N, C-alpha and C positions, 0 to 999 in steps of 0.2 A: 792627732791632727786636729788645728788651731781648726778654730768652728771658722762663717764665711763671714761673720760679723767683725771678729776677732783681726780677719784680713782687712775689713778697711779700714779698726781701730789702727793698724799699724802702715797704713800711710799714711793718716793723722800725722801720727809720730815720728814717722819718716822726716814732714815737712816739719813738727815741731821741734823733736830733741837733735834732727841732726843737718838740716837744710839748714835753718833757721842760724844752728851757731856757723854754718859757711855763709852766709846770703851777703848777711850788712858789711863782716870783713873784707869779703872779697870786692861788692860795691864801694868800700871807701877808699880798697887797695887801687881799683880801677879809674876813680876820677880826683885821683887826689895826685897834683903836683908838683908836692913839695919832698923830693927823695927820702930824709928821715921818720918824714912820717909814715909814706911807704912801706918804709923796712918795722916800723912796728908796727903797721896791718899786716906784714905778709907773719911776723907773729902767731898775732891774733890770728888770721884764719889759719894753720897749722893747728895752732889750738882747740882751737874751733872743731874742725876737720878727726879732730884726738879726741875730743870727747863729744860728738856727737858720736863719735865708731862706741862714743865708753858708753853713750847713756842706749842706744836703738840697739847696738847689735846681742845685746843681754835680754833683750825684749825678744826678736828673733829666735832665737837657740832656745829658752824660756818663756815661750808662751802666756804659762798661767801665772807669769809677774804682772799681768799687763792685766785689771778688769777698770770696767766702765758700768756710770752707774749715771741715771739721774737725780739730780740732786736740787731743788728749789727752783725746774725749770733749764738748767742746764748742765749741761753733760760734766761727770762728773767723773776724770783719770787715777785711779791710784794703778802703780807702778815701783816693784821693787830696781832698784839699779844696784846694777855688780854685788848684788846679796846682800845690800841696804849696808856693805863696810865704811860710804862713806853719809857726814847727816843729810838729812834734806835742806838745809838750812844752808853747808856748804855749796851744797853740789846748784841751787838756785843762784846765789852767789856768784856764783863761776862763770854761771850760764850768762848773769847779766852784766857780767865785766867784756865775758870774749863778743857781746854785742855794741856795748853802750860805748864801748873803751875810744877804739878804733870811729863812731859815727861823728863821739864830743871832741875827741882831736884834730878831725877834719879841719884842712884849711879850706874845703868845701862850705860854702856857709849853707847850701841846701842840704847836704850832710847832717850836718851840724843840728840843723832843723829838724831835721829827719832821725836822729837821736834822739831830742829832745823829746816829739813829740813818742816815739816806740819808749822811752821811758819816762812819760807823763803818764800812757796808757796802761801798763807795767803796775806805775805804782796806786793809778782806779781798781785796778784787775786784784790789787791787792790787798788793797784795802776795801773795800766792797764786795769783794767777790772773792775771801779768801780758799772757799767751800768747793768753787771752779775754776782758781784762778787757770791752768792752764787754756781750757778752752776759750773763757772769759777774754786773756790774754791775747792768745791766738787770732780769733775774730778779729780783738783791733787790729791786732799786726796787719793782717791782708788786708784792711780797707787803707789803713795807712801805709801799707804797700802802692796804691795808686800813686802816694806822693810822690815815691822816690821813682816810678814810673814817668812823671811828669817829670820829673828832674834830669834820667835819660834821656827823654824824650829831645827838652832841653839839650841836653849836651853831646848831641850827635841827631838834630832830626831826619829827618828824612825827606827828602825832595819829592813831589811828586811824580820827575820823570824818574827817580832811585828804587821805587815801588814796584815800578809797572817791568816788566822783562822784556 
């Protein structure tokens, strides 16, 4: 039986290793008027859902594959993925491509800007905080989610009379 601490980390890993592989391609798809780009986004959405399942579900089944430590004031996650058959650098590259490509090819300027901000934060996190990349980048990604929230509200404004029952 996993410890209560691991259960909390599973929640974090659900967002970092599954939700984030689905959410950016989904947002890009929903706000994309161009049908060709929508098709590409659908492909990345499916790839994100599958990759997320391959990254996350083994950790649920094999809870001992996840270890967490505090290092230099940041949370460091060490996880074995799919029995470590796939090299970590390939997994990170695939993860980045699934997130960045739909955002960067969008015809919506706000989505492209969000993609550039997410990519810049990933690069900065990797260069400066490589020892705790996952937790640091997720912090920046959470902050940058406020930008996309603004974009979504701009695309679908809620008028005061619509918000009232």
